BADRENDREN-548306 format. One record per residue: residue number from 1; residue in one letter; y, z, x of N, C-alpha, C in turn. Coordinates in pm, 1 decimal. Example, Ala and Ser with C-alpha at 12.3 -4.5 7.8 and 13.67 -1.06 7.14 Angstrom:
residues 2
+-----+----+----------+----------+----------+----------+----------+----------+----------+----------+----------+
!   i ! aa !      n.Y !      n.Z !      n.X !     ca.Y !     ca.Z !     ca.X !      c.Y !      c.Z !      c.X !
+-----+----+----------+----------+----------+----------+----------+----------+----------+----------+----------+
!   1 !  A !   -569.0 !    780.0 !   1319.0 !   -450.0 !    780.0 !   1230.0 !   -330.0 !    780.0 !   1320.0 !
!   2 !  S !   -225.0 !    708.0 !   1285.0 !   -106.0 !    714.0 !   1367.0 !      3.0 !    787.0 !   1290.0 !
+-----+----+----------+----------+----------+----------+----------+----------+----------+----------+----------+
***
This chain:
residues 112
+-----+----+----------+----------+----------+----------+----------+----------+----------+----------+----------+
!   i ! aa !      n.Y !      n.Z !      n.X !     ca.Y !     ca.Z !     ca.X !      c.Y !      c.Z !      c.X !
+-----+----+----------+----------+----------+----------+----------+----------+----------+----------+----------+
!   1 !  M !   -406.3 !   4190.8 !   2453.6 !   -419.5 !   4068.0 !   2379.7 !   -445.1 !   4099.7 !   2233.4 !
!   2 !  A !   -415.6 !   4003.9 !   2148.7 !   -435.2 !   4020.9 !   2005.4 !   -557.0 !   3940.7 !   1960.5 !
!   3 !  Y !   -642.0 !   4005.2 !   1884.2 !   -759.8 !   3939.1 !   1828.6 !   -773.2 !   3975.0 !   1681.1 !
!   4 !  D !   -811.9 !   3876.9 !   1600.1 !   -850.0 !   3901.2 !   1461.5 !   -998.8 !   3874.5 !   1451.3 !
!   5 !  R !  -1074.8 !   3976.9 !   1413.5 !  -1218.5 !   3961.8 !   1392.3 !  -1238.4 !   3964.9 !   1242.0 !
!   6 !  I !  -1281.5 !   3855.0 !   1183.6 !  -1283.8 !   3842.6 !   1038.0 !  -1426.1 !   3822.1 !    988.2 !
!   7 !  I !  -1463.7 !   3900.7 !    888.6 !  -1591.7 !   3883.2 !    821.0 !  -1561.6 !   3832.7 !    680.6 !
!   8 !  D !  -1602.8 !   3710.3 !    649.7 !  -1588.7 !   3658.9 !    514.2 !  -1694.5 !   3725.6 !    427.4 !
!   9 !  L !  -1652.8 !   3773.0 !    309.8 !  -1742.4 !   3851.7 !    225.3 !  -1789.8 !   3774.6 !    103.6 !
!  10 !  D !  -1917.0 !   3795.4 !     69.2 !  -1968.2 !   3746.3 !    -57.9 !  -1942.4 !   3849.8 !   -166.4 !
!  11 !  E !  -1944.2 !   3977.3 !   -128.5 !  -1913.1 !   4085.8 !   -221.4 !  -1827.0 !   4189.1 !   -149.2 !
!  12 !  V !  -1742.0 !   4254.8 !   -223.8 !  -1648.2 !   4350.0 !   -165.1 !  -1716.4 !   4484.9 !   -146.3 !
!  13 !  P !  -1716.7 !   4539.7 !    -24.6 !  -1775.2 !   4672.3 !     -3.3 !  -1683.8 !   4781.5 !    -59.5 !
!  14 !  D !  -1738.6 !   4897.6 !    -77.6 !  -1663.1 !   5011.9 !   -125.4 !  -1569.0 !   5059.2 !    -15.1 !
!  15 !  E !  -1439.8 !   5069.5 !    -45.6 !  -1341.7 !   5108.8 !     55.7 !  -1370.6 !   5248.0 !    111.9 !
!  16 !  A !  -1417.4 !   5339.1 !     28.0 !  -1450.6 !   5474.0 !     75.0 !  -1562.6 !   5468.5 !    179.7 !
!  17 !  H !  -1657.0 !   5376.6 !    163.2 !  -1766.4 !   5362.5 !    259.7 !  -1712.8 !   5309.5 !    393.4 !
!  18 !  I !  -1622.4 !   5212.8 !    388.4 !  -1562.0 !   5159.3 !    510.7 !  -1486.5 !   5270.8 !    583.6 !
!  19 !  R !  -1410.7 !   5350.7 !    509.8 !  -1335.3 !   5461.4 !    569.9 !  -1430.5 !   5562.5 !    634.1 !
!  20 !  K !  -1539.2 !   5595.2 !    564.3 !  -1637.7 !   5690.1 !    617.0 !  -1701.3 !   5637.2 !    745.6 !
!  21 !  L !  -1733.8 !   5508.0 !    748.7 !  -1789.6 !   5446.3 !    870.0 !  -1690.2 !   5454.4 !    985.6 !
!  22 !  L !  -1563.3 !   5429.8 !    956.7 !  -1461.3 !   5431.5 !   1061.4 !  -1443.5 !   5571.8 !   1119.0 !
!  23 !  Y !  -1437.1 !   5672.9 !   1031.3 !  -1428.0 !   5812.0 !   1078.5 !  -1549.0 !   5847.6 !   1164.3 !
!  24 !  A !  -1667.8 !   5812.4 !   1117.5 !  -1789.9 !   5844.7 !   1191.4 !  -1796.6 !   5768.0 !   1323.3 !
!  25 !  Y !  -1752.5 !   5644.1 !   1323.4 !  -1755.0 !   5561.8 !   1444.6 !  -1665.4 !   5622.3 !   1552.5 !
!  26 !  L !  -1547.2 !   5666.0 !   1515.5 !  -1455.6 !   5724.6 !   1613.9 !  -1500.1 !   5863.4 !   1657.7 !
!  27 !  A !  -1556.7 !   5939.7 !   1566.3 !  -1615.9 !   6071.0 !   1595.8 !  -1536.8 !   6153.6 !   1697.7 !
!  28 !  G !  -1408.4 !   6168.5 !   1674.5 !  -1326.8 !   6250.9 !   1761.9 !  -1259.2 !   6176.0 !   1875.1 !
!  29 !  A !  -1292.7 !   6050.2 !   1896.8 !  -1229.1 !   5972.2 !   2003.1 !  -1090.8 !   5923.7 !   1961.5 !
!  30 !  G !  -1057.1 !   5946.7 !   1836.9 !   -927.9 !   5905.3 !   1783.6 !   -914.1 !   5956.3 !   1641.8 !
!  31 !  Y !   -817.3 !   5904.8 !   1570.6 !   -799.8 !   5946.1 !   1431.4 !   -767.1 !   5825.5 !   1345.7 !
!  32 !  V !   -786.3 !   5841.5 !   1215.0 !   -767.9 !   5732.6 !   1120.0 !   -654.6 !   5768.4 !   1024.7 !
!  33 !  E !   -568.9 !   5671.5 !   1001.7 !   -459.6 !   5688.0 !    907.0 !   -462.2 !   5568.1 !    812.9 !
!  34 !  F !   -439.7 !   5592.5 !    684.7 !   -436.8 !   5484.3 !    586.9 !   -294.5 !   5470.3 !    537.4 !
!  35 !  K !   -236.7 !   5351.2 !    557.8 !   -102.9 !   5326.5 !    503.3 !    -84.0 !   5177.5 !    481.2 !
!  36 !  G !    -13.6 !   5146.6 !    375.8 !     16.3 !   5006.9 !    346.0 !   -105.3 !   4920.2 !    325.5 !
!  37 !  G !   -214.0 !   4977.3 !    272.7 !   -334.8 !   4900.1 !    247.6 !   -419.8 !   4873.0 !    371.1 !
!  38 !  R !   -389.1 !   4941.7 !    481.6 !   -462.8 !   4922.3 !    606.4 !   -508.9 !   5055.4 !    662.6 !
!  39 !  H !   -624.3 !   5052.3 !    727.1 !   -670.9 !   5167.3 !    803.4 !   -628.0 !   5145.9 !    947.7 !
!  40 !  Y !   -558.0 !   5242.7 !   1003.8 !   -518.2 !   5238.1 !   1144.0 !   -604.6 !   5337.3 !   1221.0 !
!  41 !  A !   -677.8 !   5286.5 !   1318.8 !   -761.7 !   5371.3 !   1403.3 !   -689.6 !   5388.1 !   1536.7 !
!  42 !  S !   -635.8 !   5506.1 !   1559.2 !   -563.2 !   5534.5 !   1682.9 !   -656.0 !   5599.6 !   1783.6 !
!  43 !  L !   -646.0 !   5555.7 !   1908.2 !   -731.6 !   5605.1 !   2015.6 !   -648.4 !   5682.9 !   2117.2 !
!  44 !  E !   -714.8 !   5771.0 !   2188.5 !   -647.9 !   5850.3 !   2291.2 !   -611.8 !   5763.5 !   2411.1 !
!  45 !  G !   -509.5 !   5804.3 !   2484.4 !   -475.3 !   5739.8 !   2610.1 !   -362.2 !   5639.0 !   2599.5 !
!  46 !  N !   -322.9 !   5590.2 !   2715.1 !   -214.3 !   5494.9 !   2729.5 !   -273.7 !   5359.0 !   2764.9 !
!  47 !  G !   -255.6 !   5261.9 !   2679.3 !   -312.6 !   5129.5 !   2699.9 !   -255.8 !   5053.0 !   2817.7 !
!  48 !  Q !   -138.8 !   5092.1 !   2864.7 !    -77.6 !   5018.9 !   2975.3 !   -135.7 !   5057.9 !   3111.1 !
!  49 !  V !   -197.5 !   5174.1 !   3120.4 !   -251.0 !   5219.2 !   3249.3 !   -359.1 !   5123.1 !   3299.6 !
!  50 !  L !   -457.1 !   5092.1 !   3215.9 !   -564.6 !   5001.2 !   3256.8 !   -508.1 !   4863.3 !   3289.2 !
!  51 !  T !   -416.1 !   4816.2 !   3208.8 !   -356.2 !   4685.2 !   3231.9 !   -291.0 !   4678.6 !   3369.5 !
!  52 !  E !   -219.0 !   4784.1 !   3404.8 !   -152.9 !   4789.8 !   3535.1 !   -254.3 !   4793.3 !   3650.2 !
!  53 !  V !   -359.9 !   4872.5 !   3634.0 !   -463.5 !   4882.2 !   3737.4 !   -529.9 !   4745.9 !   3759.7 !
!  54 !  L !   -543.3 !   4669.4 !   3652.8 !   -604.0 !   4536.3 !   3663.7 !   -507.1 !   4432.8 !   3721.1 !
!  55 !  G !   -384.6 !   4475.9 !   3752.7 !   -288.2 !   4385.9 !   3814.2 !   -215.9 !   4294.6 !   3717.8 !
!  56 !  R !   -219.6 !   4328.8 !   3590.5 !   -149.9 !   4248.7 !   3489.4 !    -16.3 !   4315.0 !   3457.5 !
!  57 !  P !     79.8 !   4238.6 !   3409.5 !    206.8 !   4300.1 !   3369.4 !    183.9 !   4398.1 !   3254.8 !
!  58 !  K !    233.1 !   4521.0 !   3268.0 !    206.5 !   4621.7 !   3165.1 !    267.7 !   4584.5 !   3030.8 !
!  59 !  E !    366.1 !   4494.9 !   3030.9 !    427.2 !   4450.8 !   2904.9 !    328.9 !   4372.4 !   2818.4 !
!  60 !  M !    215.1 !   4331.1 !   2876.4 !    112.8 !   4258.7 !   2800.0 !     49.6 !   4346.6 !   2693.2 !
!  61 !  T !     53.9 !   4477.8 !   2713.3 !    -13.0 !   4568.0 !   2619.9 !     82.0 !   4676.9 !   2572.7 !
!  62 !  R !     44.8 !   4737.5 !   2462.2 !    120.4 !   4850.9 !   2408.6 !     73.6 !   4979.0 !   2476.7 !
!  63 !  K !    161.4 !   5077.9 !   2476.7 !    120.4 !   5210.7 !   2521.9 !     19.9 !   5270.0 !   2423.8 !
!  64 !  E !     49.8 !   5256.7 !   2294.8 !    -35.3 !   5314.2 !   2191.0 !   -162.1 !   5231.0 !   2178.1 !
!  65 !  R !   -274.9 !   5300.0 !   2173.4 !   -403.4 !   5233.0 !   2154.2 !   -442.3 !   5246.3 !   2007.7 !
!  66 !  F !   -453.4 !   5133.8 !   1938.9 !   -496.1 !   5137.6 !   1799.5 !   -551.7 !   5001.1 !   1758.6 !
!  67 !  F !   -629.8 !   5002.9 !   1650.8 !   -669.0 !   4877.9 !   1586.0 !   -661.2 !   4899.0 !   1436.6 !
!  68 !  E !   -658.0 !   4790.1 !   1363.1 !   -642.9 !   4794.6 !   1218.1 !   -769.0 !   4741.9 !   1150.9 !
!  69 !  V !   -800.6 !   4800.2 !   1035.8 !   -908.4 !   4749.3 !    952.2 !   -846.3 !   4717.3 !    816.7 !
!  70 !  V !   -854.5 !   4591.2 !    778.1 !   -794.1 !   4544.6 !    654.0 !   -903.9 !   4486.5 !    566.1 !
!  71 !  M !   -905.1 !   4528.7 !    440.6 !  -1004.5 !   4478.8 !    346.4 !   -932.3 !   4410.5 !    230.7 !
!  72 !  T !   -970.7 !   4287.7 !    201.1 !   -918.6 !   4216.9 !     84.6 !  -1036.2 !   4181.7 !     -5.3 !
!  73 !  S !  -1010.4 !   4104.3 !   -107.1 !  -1117.8 !   4070.7 !   -201.3 !  -1221.0 !   3976.3 !   -140.7 !
!  74 !  D !  -1186.6 !   3907.4 !    -32.6 !  -1283.1 !   3812.3 !     22.5 !  -1310.4 !   3825.1 !    172.3 !
!  75 !  H !  -1249.1 !   3923.7 !    238.4 !  -1282.6 !   3941.7 !    379.6 !  -1244.9 !   4081.0 !    431.0 !
!  76 !  L !  -1309.3 !   4115.8 !    540.5 !  -1276.5 !   4235.5 !    618.2 !  -1223.5 !   4187.1 !    752.4 !
!  77 !  S !  -1114.1 !   4246.0 !    798.5 !  -1059.0 !   4209.3 !    929.2 !  -1049.0 !   4332.3 !   1016.2 !
!  78 !  V !  -1086.1 !   4318.2 !   1142.8 !  -1065.0 !   4421.0 !   1243.9 !   -969.1 !   4357.2 !   1344.2 !
!  79 !  I !   -847.1 !   4413.2 !   1353.0 !   -737.9 !   4346.7 !   1422.7 !   -684.5 !   4433.4 !   1536.4 !
!  80 !  T !   -661.4 !   4371.5 !   1651.1 !   -590.0 !   4437.0 !   1760.0 !   -464.4 !   4356.3 !   1788.7 !
!  81 !  R !   -361.4 !   4427.0 !   1832.7 !   -233.6 !   4362.2 !   1865.5 !   -186.8 !   4413.4 !   2000.7 !
!  82 !  Q !   -173.4 !   4325.3 !   2096.8 !   -131.2 !   4361.1 !   2233.1 !   -213.5 !   4478.5 !   2287.4 !
!  83 !  A !   -343.0 !   4470.2 !   2269.5 !   -432.0 !   4580.3 !   2308.1 !   -487.7 !   4560.8 !   2448.8 !
!  84 !  D !   -520.4 !   4673.3 !   2511.0 !   -586.1 !   4669.4 !   2642.0 !   -735.5 !   4644.5 !   2622.4 !
!  85 !  D !   -807.2 !   4628.0 !   2733.8 !   -950.4 !   4596.0 !   2727.5 !  -1030.6 !   4704.3 !   2656.0 !
!  86 !  Y !   -996.6 !   4830.1 !   2678.9 !  -1068.5 !   4940.9 !   2615.1 !  -1053.7 !   4935.3 !   2463.0 !
!  87 !  T !   -931.4 !   4918.7 !   2415.5 !   -907.3 !   4913.4 !   2271.0 !   -980.4 !   4795.0 !   2209.2 !
!  88 !  N !   -977.1 !   4679.9 !   2276.2 !  -1049.3 !   4563.7 !   2225.2 !  -1199.6 !   4589.1 !   2220.3 !
!  89 !  A !  -1253.2 !   4659.1 !   2319.4 !  -1397.1 !   4689.2 !   2320.9 !  -1434.4 !   4782.3 !   2204.9 !
!  90 !  V !  -1351.5 !   4882.9 !   2176.9 !  -1379.3 !   4974.0 !   2065.3 !  -1371.1 !   4898.3 !   1932.9 !
!  91 !  A !  -1270.0 !   4813.5 !   1917.6 !  -1256.8 !   4734.1 !   1795.5 !  -1375.0 !   4638.1 !   1779.7 !
!  92 !  D !  -1418.4 !   4575.6 !   1888.7 !  -1536.0 !   4487.7 !   1883.7 !  -1659.4 !   4564.4 !   1837.2 !
!  93 !  G !  -1675.0 !   4685.7 !   1888.3 !  -1789.3 !   4768.0 !   1848.6 !  -1787.7 !   4800.4 !   1700.9 !
!  94 !  F !  -1670.0 !   4830.6 !   1645.2 !  -1663.1 !   4859.5 !   1501.4 !  -1694.2 !   4734.1 !   1420.2 !
!  95 !  Y !  -1644.3 !   4620.5 !   1465.8 !  -1675.5 !   4493.8 !   1399.4 !  -1827.1 !   4471.0 !   1396.6 !
!  96 !  K !  -1893.1 !   4495.2 !   1509.2 !  -2038.4 !   4476.2 !   1516.8 !  -2111.8 !   4575.5 !   1426.8 !
!  97 !  L !  -2060.4 !   4697.4 !   1415.2 !  -2118.7 !   4795.2 !   1324.4 !  -2111.1 !   4745.5 !   1180.2 !
!  98 !  L !  -1997.4 !   4690.4 !   1141.4 !  -1983.6 !   4635.1 !   1006.1 !  -2084.5 !   4523.4 !    983.7 !
!  99 !  K !  -2102.0 !   4438.1 !   1083.8 !  -2199.6 !   4329.4 !   1071.6 !  -2341.3 !   4385.2 !   1052.9 !
! 100 !  R !  -2374.2 !   4493.4 !   1125.2 !  -2507.9 !   4553.6 !   1111.9 !  -2527.2 !   4618.9 !    975.8 !
! 101 !  Q !  -2418.2 !   4649.9 !    907.4 !  -2427.8 !   4709.0 !    774.8 !  -2461.1 !   4604.4 !    668.5 !
! 102 !  G !  -2467.8 !   4479.0 !    708.9 !  -2508.9 !   4375.2 !    615.7 !  -2396.3 !   4284.1 !    570.7 !
! 103 !  W !  -2275.1 !   4310.7 !    611.5 !  -2165.7 !   4218.3 !    579.0 !  -2169.9 !   4110.9 !    686.0 !
! 104 !  D !  -2237.8 !   4003.5 !    651.0 !  -2280.3 !   3907.5 !    750.9 !  -2206.0 !   3774.7 !    741.5 !
! 105 !  G !  -2084.2 !   3776.7 !    693.5 !  -2009.4 !   3652.4 !    681.4 !  -1980.4 !   3590.9 !    815.7 !
! 106 !  A !  -1918.1 !   3477.0 !    813.7 !  -1886.6 !   3403.1 !    936.2 !  -1780.6 !   3475.4 !   1018.0 !
! 107 !  L !  -1789.4 !   3461.8 !   1146.7 !  -1689.2 !   3520.4 !   1236.5 !  -1582.2 !   3415.1 !   1265.7 !
! 108 !  A !  -1459.3 !   3452.1 !   1241.0 !  -1346.2 !   3368.5 !   1280.9 !  -1264.1 !   3452.9 !   1376.2 !
! 109 !  L !  -1273.5 !   3425.4 !   1503.8 !  -1201.8 !   3503.8 !   1604.9 !  -1079.0 !   3426.1 !   1646.8 !
! 110 !  R !   -962.6 !   3483.8 !   1618.7 !   -838.0 !   3419.9 !   1657.9 !   -776.3 !   3501.4 !   1769.9 !
! 111 !  K !   -748.0 !   3437.9 !   1880.9 !   -685.8 !   3504.3 !   1994.6 !   -540.8 !   3458.3 !   2001.5 !
! 112 !  E !   -449.6 !   3554.7 !   2009.8 !   -307.6 !   3518.1 !   2016.0 !   -247.1 !   3566.4 !   2145.0 !
+-----+----+----------+----------+----------+----------+----------+----------+----------+----------+----------+
***
């Protein structure tokens, strides 16, 4: 499933700090790539395996496990696209870590 976890910002955090948090959060469970103004956090494993075990059509999820972190002048977004439950849980955890860092804007969760 696709989720957008959005933190509305009063002030823009330092992008280098966000990147450092993301690297530390994954701590070897995946890797981070920056391209096109987005941080892509790739995770190990095949996202379709869990989906299949849960009895859902594997086409619901991607094989690749990843989430995106996008920072603009007024919000931070942690986004998953066609992700399995594990990927969504990791992305949720990073979102909660950002909230604990003091970026306490409103949550707008969009499920697609």
